[in-house]
C-alpha atoms as one frame of an Amber mdcrd trajectory, in Angstrom:
protein
  77.629  20.131-126.653  76.483  17.780-123.051  78.279  18.503-120.027  80.252
  15.997-117.857  78.645  15.267-114.123  81.162  15.554-111.533  81.366  12.153
-110.751  81.675  11.464-113.967  85.058  13.625-114.115  86.141  12.192-110.945
  86.264   8.477-112.463  88.099   9.600-115.164  90.460  11.606-113.228  90.743
   8.355-110.667  91.562   6.283-113.908  94.646   8.348-115.617  95.632   9.195
-111.716  96.208   5.163-111.318  98.711   5.186-114.422 101.106   6.769-112.498
 101.260  10.183-114.207 103.862  11.952-111.900 105.089  15.045-113.996 103.930
  18.343-112.988 100.391  20.156-114.804 100.760  16.686-117.100  97.924  14.954
-114.997  95.946  18.316-115.150  96.220  18.300-119.385  95.352  14.682-119.508
  92.422  14.870-117.873  90.969  17.614-119.492  92.298  16.171-122.678  90.260
  13.004-122.223  86.880  15.016-120.759  86.999  16.706-124.018  87.083  13.734
-126.053  84.735  11.982-123.895  81.815  15.164-124.242  82.576  14.946-128.094
  81.486  11.389-128.349  78.593  11.886-125.858  77.948  14.685-128.349  77.312
  11.927-131.074  74.236  10.283-129.384  76.187   7.831-126.712  76.007   7.288
-123.058  78.733   8.167-120.772  79.735   4.809-120.577  79.473   4.162-124.392
  81.392   7.065-125.142  84.225   6.543-122.548  84.891   3.338-123.546  85.179
   4.207-126.916  87.564   7.224-126.089  89.643   4.356-123.821  90.299   2.141
-127.091  91.369   4.909-129.286  93.884   5.905-126.151  94.917   2.746-125.896
  95.727   0.846-122.701  99.404   2.112-122.785  99.160   5.705-124.543  98.822
   7.828-121.273 102.003   6.761-120.172 103.612   7.080-123.186 102.742  10.647
-123.427 104.559  11.479-119.852 107.871   9.359-120.609 107.654  11.377-124.204
 107.328  14.470-122.183 109.893  13.254-119.293 112.480  12.639-122.072 112.184
  16.067-123.800 112.604  18.074-120.409 114.472  15.921-118.013 118.078  15.772
-119.180 118.832  12.936-116.539 115.999  10.447-117.279 116.993  11.118-120.768
 120.621   9.993-120.318 119.621   7.108-117.964 116.856   6.155-120.479 119.555
   5.762-123.639 122.171   4.227-121.618 119.193   1.689-120.546 118.477   1.167
-123.963 122.390   0.982-125.547 123.372  -1.458-122.703 120.167  -3.469-123.094
 120.959  -4.073-126.865 124.874  -4.125-126.532 124.831  -6.598-123.235 122.039
  -8.833-125.136 124.133  -9.347-128.251 127.502 -10.242-126.718 125.952 -12.618
-124.704 124.152 -13.944-128.054 127.712 -14.125-129.826 129.436 -15.669-126.663
 126.982 -18.462-126.547 127.275 -18.715-130.250 131.396 -18.951-129.511 131.023
 -21.061-126.645 129.026 -23.713-128.276 131.449 -23.361-131.229 134.536 -23.644
-129.156 136.119 -20.198-130.637 138.685 -18.402-128.898 136.883 -15.004-127.144
 133.813 -16.535-125.600 134.911 -16.171-122.055 135.568 -12.304-122.621 132.191
 -11.609-124.626 130.422 -12.926-122.061 131.962 -11.384-119.093 131.911  -8.177
-120.327 128.176  -8.921-121.680 127.342  -9.678-117.961 129.233  -6.825-116.821
 127.300  -4.368-119.150 123.383  -5.844-117.952 124.029  -6.113-114.511 126.010
  -2.799-113.894 124.391  -0.570-116.320 121.516  -1.784-117.874 119.816  -2.936
-114.447 120.564   0.384-112.293 119.737   2.580-115.227 116.537   0.907-115.632
 116.070   1.094-111.910 116.404   4.932-111.913 114.002   5.337-114.872 111.293
   3.473-113.579 111.504   5.666-110.733 111.519   8.773-112.962 108.084   7.435
-114.618 106.241   6.169-111.446 107.691   8.174-108.166 105.503   4.683-106.426
 107.035   4.676-103.044 104.616   1.528-102.738 106.608  -0.040-106.056 110.443
   0.530-104.144 110.609  -2.843-103.003 109.293  -4.392-106.096 111.830  -2.466
-108.302 114.881  -3.343-105.476 114.317  -6.576-105.344 113.941  -7.182-109.158
 117.246  -5.548-109.743 119.258  -8.060-107.284 117.250 -10.762-108.116 118.403
 -10.113-112.056 121.728  -9.097-111.091 122.531 -12.378-109.045 121.363 -14.356
-111.867 123.098 -12.983-114.505 126.263 -13.022-112.151 125.692 -16.794-111.486
 125.312 -17.865-115.087 128.461 -16.106-115.623 130.150 -17.535-112.985 128.725
 -21.099-114.088 129.439 -20.937-117.700 132.915 -19.786-116.595 133.372 -22.679
-114.022 134.421 -19.495-111.228 133.949 -20.180-107.753 131.120 -19.364-106.367
 128.971 -19.999-108.788 126.428 -22.380-106.917 126.207 -19.697-104.068 125.392
 -16.355-106.620 122.671 -18.807-108.329 121.093 -19.704-105.118 120.966 -16.406
-104.020 119.615 -15.215-107.146 116.735 -17.707-107.181 116.134 -17.444-103.607
 116.174 -13.365-104.230 113.724 -14.032-106.650 111.107 -16.511-104.938 110.923
 -14.596-101.267 111.039 -11.164-102.692 110.429  -9.765-106.315 108.034 -12.548
-107.228 105.751 -12.224-104.273 106.166  -8.207-104.574 104.944  -8.708-107.929
 102.261 -10.893-107.075 100.965  -8.282-104.323 101.247  -5.687-106.751  99.114
  -7.075-109.306  96.756  -8.282-106.735  95.923  -4.649-105.723  95.119  -3.556
-109.326  91.237  -3.049-109.198  90.516  -3.807-112.972  92.117  -7.370-112.654
  90.148  -8.802-109.923  88.771 -11.467-112.203  92.674 -12.638-112.711  94.010
 -12.697-109.268  93.845 -16.691-109.257  95.838 -16.489-112.439  98.217 -14.211
-111.269  98.711 -16.599-107.840  98.996 -19.804-109.823 101.331 -18.333-112.163
 103.477 -16.986-109.636 103.200 -20.738-108.206 104.392 -22.447-111.755 107.303
 -20.134-111.868 108.728 -20.530-108.569 108.471 -24.320-109.454 110.452 -24.088
-112.929 112.821 -21.542-111.630 113.862 -23.731-108.898 113.927 -26.891-111.141
 116.355 -24.877-113.061 118.747 -23.945-110.161 118.488 -27.871-108.892 119.570
 -28.832-112.619 122.336 -26.337-112.688 123.385 -27.395-109.233 123.035 -31.172
-110.091 120.884 -31.928-107.456 117.944 -34.409-107.435 114.450 -33.478-108.127
 114.849 -31.033-111.036 113.186 -33.071-113.987 110.079 -33.027-111.859 109.639
 -29.562-110.672 110.378 -27.811-113.968 108.076 -30.359-115.658 105.345 -29.495
-113.266 106.150 -26.040-113.268 106.023 -26.061-117.187 102.802 -28.285-117.349
 101.270 -25.612-114.537 102.140 -22.747-117.151 101.724 -24.181-120.178  98.333
 -25.968-119.690  96.318 -24.395-116.868  98.065 -20.520-116.091  98.482 -19.494
-120.187  95.274 -21.022-121.616  93.033 -19.550-118.366  94.822 -15.849-118.991
  94.583 -16.105-122.489  90.841 -16.659-122.400  90.232 -13.882-120.026  91.902
 -11.304-121.789  89.606 -12.384-124.614  86.536 -12.136-122.751  87.466  -8.697
-121.583  88.678  -7.274-124.353  86.823  -7.247-127.920  90.568  -7.905-129.896
  93.683  -9.209-128.810  96.853  -7.271-129.460  99.935  -8.128-131.044 101.862
  -7.613-127.958 100.176 -10.122-125.788 100.542 -12.348-128.667 104.133 -12.007
-128.844 104.113 -12.359-124.870 102.541 -15.364-124.806 103.766 -17.343-127.699
 107.625 -15.863-126.272 107.062 -17.543-123.204 105.338 -21.274-124.120 108.888
 -21.274-126.713 110.902 -20.834-123.846 109.099 -23.001-121.287 108.392 -25.741
-123.463 111.869 -26.298-124.958 113.369 -25.924-121.749 111.763 -28.327-120.135
 112.289 -30.822-123.152 116.141 -30.245-123.495 115.941 -30.891-119.476 114.598
 -34.590-119.785 116.828 -35.003-122.689 119.839 -34.001-120.929 118.770 -35.813
-118.273 118.838 -39.068-119.943 121.656 -38.223-121.757 123.776 -37.425-118.612
 122.394 -40.210-116.766 123.311 -42.772-120.073 126.470 -42.227-120.457 127.372
 -42.805-116.850 125.436 -46.042-116.715 127.034 -47.436-119.939 130.856 -46.442
-118.366 130.119 -48.320-115.268 128.678 -51.498-117.118 131.837 -50.871-119.447
 133.921 -51.429-116.290 131.982 -53.852-115.182 132.661 -56.008-117.984 136.328
 -55.235-117.805 136.034 -56.579-114.179 134.588 -59.904-115.311 137.508 -60.027
-118.425 140.277 -59.520-115.808 139.083 -61.783-113.054 139.036 -64.708-115.984
 141.737 -63.830-117.316 143.481 -64.152-113.725 141.580 -67.407-113.509 142.886
 -68.927-116.560 146.809 -68.382-115.647 145.805 -69.778-112.381 144.290 -72.815
-114.379 147.880 -73.033-116.117 149.836 -73.676-113.122 147.137 -76.104-111.497
 149.829 -79.126-111.055 152.849 -77.040-110.337 154.077 -76.246-106.987 152.970
 -73.007-106.916 149.682 -73.322-107.603 148.993 -72.920-103.566 150.587 -69.741
-103.603 148.513 -68.118-106.527 145.064 -69.489-104.764 146.141 -68.109-101.307
 146.778 -64.703-103.311 143.960 -65.085-105.837 141.664 -65.419-101.921 143.247
 -62.589-100.369 142.744 -60.162-103.489 138.952 -61.881-103.570 138.245 -61.190
 -99.756 139.506 -57.192-100.348 137.003 -56.837-103.228 134.435 -58.150-101.345
 135.382 -55.348 -98.773 135.051 -52.953-101.634 131.626 -54.724-102.693 130.170
 -54.417 -99.341 131.291 -50.710 -99.063 129.282 -50.549-102.369 126.413 -52.375
-101.258 126.245 -49.974 -98.378 126.156 -47.030-100.272 123.072 -47.707-102.310
 120.997 -49.236 -99.661 122.101 -45.734 -97.734 121.285 -43.530-100.881 118.116
 -45.597-101.994 116.445 -45.552 -98.340 114.065 -43.351 -96.774 114.168 -42.076
 -93.495 117.102 -43.148 -92.427 116.307 -46.971 -93.259 118.080 -48.719 -95.979
 116.414 -49.645 -99.263 115.235 -53.821 -99.763 115.894 -53.683-103.109 117.715
 -56.962-104.204 116.841 -56.458-108.040 119.322 -53.477-108.018 122.108 -55.994
-106.912 123.043 -59.388-108.449 125.477 -61.734-108.335 127.549 -62.871-111.043
 130.217 -65.338-110.861 132.930 -62.612-110.374 131.245 -60.233-108.357 128.142
 -58.408-106.955 126.571 -56.386-110.202 124.868 -53.381-109.814 121.827 -52.407
-111.844 122.823 -48.701-112.164 119.584 -48.186-114.636 117.695 -49.336-111.486
 118.833 -46.865-108.791 116.050 -43.884-108.166 119.002 -41.667-107.032 122.204
 -42.248-108.761 123.698 -38.801-108.221 122.385 -38.417-104.983 124.884 -37.495
-102.415 125.905 -40.072 -99.883 126.217 -39.965 -96.276 129.160 -38.530 -94.601
 130.000 -41.915 -93.037 130.108 -44.018 -96.144 131.606 -40.669 -98.249 134.804
 -42.354 -98.870 136.011 -38.881 -97.670 139.680 -39.350 -95.720 138.417 -39.965
 -91.927 135.170 -41.546 -92.926 134.034 -44.921 -91.720 134.297 -46.465 -95.125
 137.433 -45.153 -95.646 139.258 -46.320 -92.607 137.584 -50.009 -93.067 139.059
 -49.703 -96.619 142.243 -48.499 -95.723 142.699 -51.201 -93.042 141.880 -53.767
 -95.972 144.095 -52.555 -98.202 146.863 -52.513 -95.444 146.585 -55.953 -94.440
 146.943 -57.194 -98.096 149.817 -55.115 -99.035 151.373 -56.850 -96.011 150.637
 -60.077 -97.176 151.951 -59.207-100.753 155.135 -58.052 -99.594 156.688 -61.447
 -99.094 155.270 -62.883-102.563 158.072 -61.361-105.034 160.808 -59.049-104.830
 160.691 -55.856-103.544 161.819 -53.639-107.001 159.462 -55.990-108.503 156.241
 -55.112-106.294 157.436 -51.181-106.421 156.545 -51.076-109.984 153.323 -51.974
-109.464 151.996 -50.009-106.124 150.649 -47.299-107.849 147.585 -49.909-108.841
 146.568 -50.087-105.092 147.428 -46.144-104.341 143.821 -44.886-102.587 144.229
 -41.404-103.800 144.624 -42.248-107.248 140.902 -43.263-107.062 139.587 -41.659
-104.158 139.567 -38.061-102.331 143.089 -37.064-100.819 141.079 -34.667 -99.143
 137.582 -33.132 -98.007 136.481 -31.179-100.904 134.567 -27.771-101.090 131.496
 -29.175-102.030 131.327 -31.258 -98.873 131.015 -34.738-100.184 130.582 -36.949
-103.429 127.804 -38.244-105.307 126.610 -42.098-105.008 127.411 -42.372-108.476
 131.080 -40.931-108.643 131.593 -43.008-105.244 130.699 -46.315-107.266 132.794
 -45.232-110.445 135.559 -44.787-108.310 134.987 -48.037-106.706 135.023 -50.172
-109.818 138.219 -48.706-110.765 139.702 -49.651-107.871 138.189 -53.229-107.946
 140.043 -53.345-111.584 142.943 -51.704-110.601 142.962 -54.777-107.345 142.362
 -57.349-110.304 145.668 -55.818-112.434 148.169 -55.575-109.599 146.793 -59.611
-108.998 147.700 -60.361-112.493 150.888 -59.150-112.186 151.781 -60.907-109.207
 150.498 -64.030-110.398 152.447 -63.420-113.335 155.872 -62.604-111.209 155.027
 -65.841-108.940 155.195 -67.591-112.631 158.012 -66.121-113.654 159.920 -67.426
-110.500
């Protein structure tokens, strides 16, 4: 029987040692076993390279590590206990999360409880046990940072999703911490670990590009959950990078290196695409549906304003030849002045929000003038859900709010002398700012452009309704 040379044995020893065989005496036994198999193949007339390649194919890429895991499971009680906890908690938590999602969609009771329990099991049972199992199987100090960053990122993400779905306070902070932890620590550590692998030198550009695509996609998901602008662009960019460039490139490299593609690889590839592509499409569809709902609502408010304005105009026309017409005209003039002030605030909010680098956007097509008021073309806004600047945010104490409060106070002083106080008190609620605008500064720190415009549209309709009651009161007196 042919015998292996020293450098050939060293090559086999290096390859097996690189698979992080940490169990005592197992490494030597595996090296001896592989060397014997290679010598048996060489006896058939093959050279060392051919014989060793055939033995590696027969063993498979994971069989050596599986032997160590099976050995640890048999002889290490702590490893066996943590492995069982990892399997049971992983299955139980995933099943509970799945049922909770179904209950949540169907609006059945118990969804919140199941989701909370599932998150607790995954975050505080599955993740710690998986961390212990990984350490037991590798004892690699070089990967400690990778394992810990993966643990904290996954735990924060699971908790953040739970907080977001349950509408608990702090969901945005937890999700942001999860994404920051993943982007800044876990993904770089994972890429660095892959780049150190000498067998994957040709795949290094794919790993770097894949990490960039994942970072872009995950950041887009965070922006989507937090309703921040730019989520669609980042998710689509990350999805295109992964599905059109990274996955085909990685598949081609793997196919070129291996004589056949294993089923787990195909499952991983198809599963990843099946998650990413629908996520991007759903994001685009939800974003359009989300925006369309707001647009139609705003357009309905504008149509209601035009209708109320014409009703008040028609009421004044009926008393054109009477003595009270002058009083009605004065009231209408004051009301129109207050509405113009609100319209100016809306225009200022749009210009500041649509502008770049502190300059107001020059886009007259986004605001047109109708017979009764300025019509905002909501579908033309580039950032309808972008937070507005603090001085025009309509929050208590800001410049626009002070301007509006001053104009409203003057308007109330004027109308107080037009009709009886008891009649006026019936309709004062229509001019109460707290009914439309924030009464205190929210925890989030501001409001979006669309929310501010929506509140002001409601306010203008309330003012027209108040004017209508006053015109009727003047006519009846």
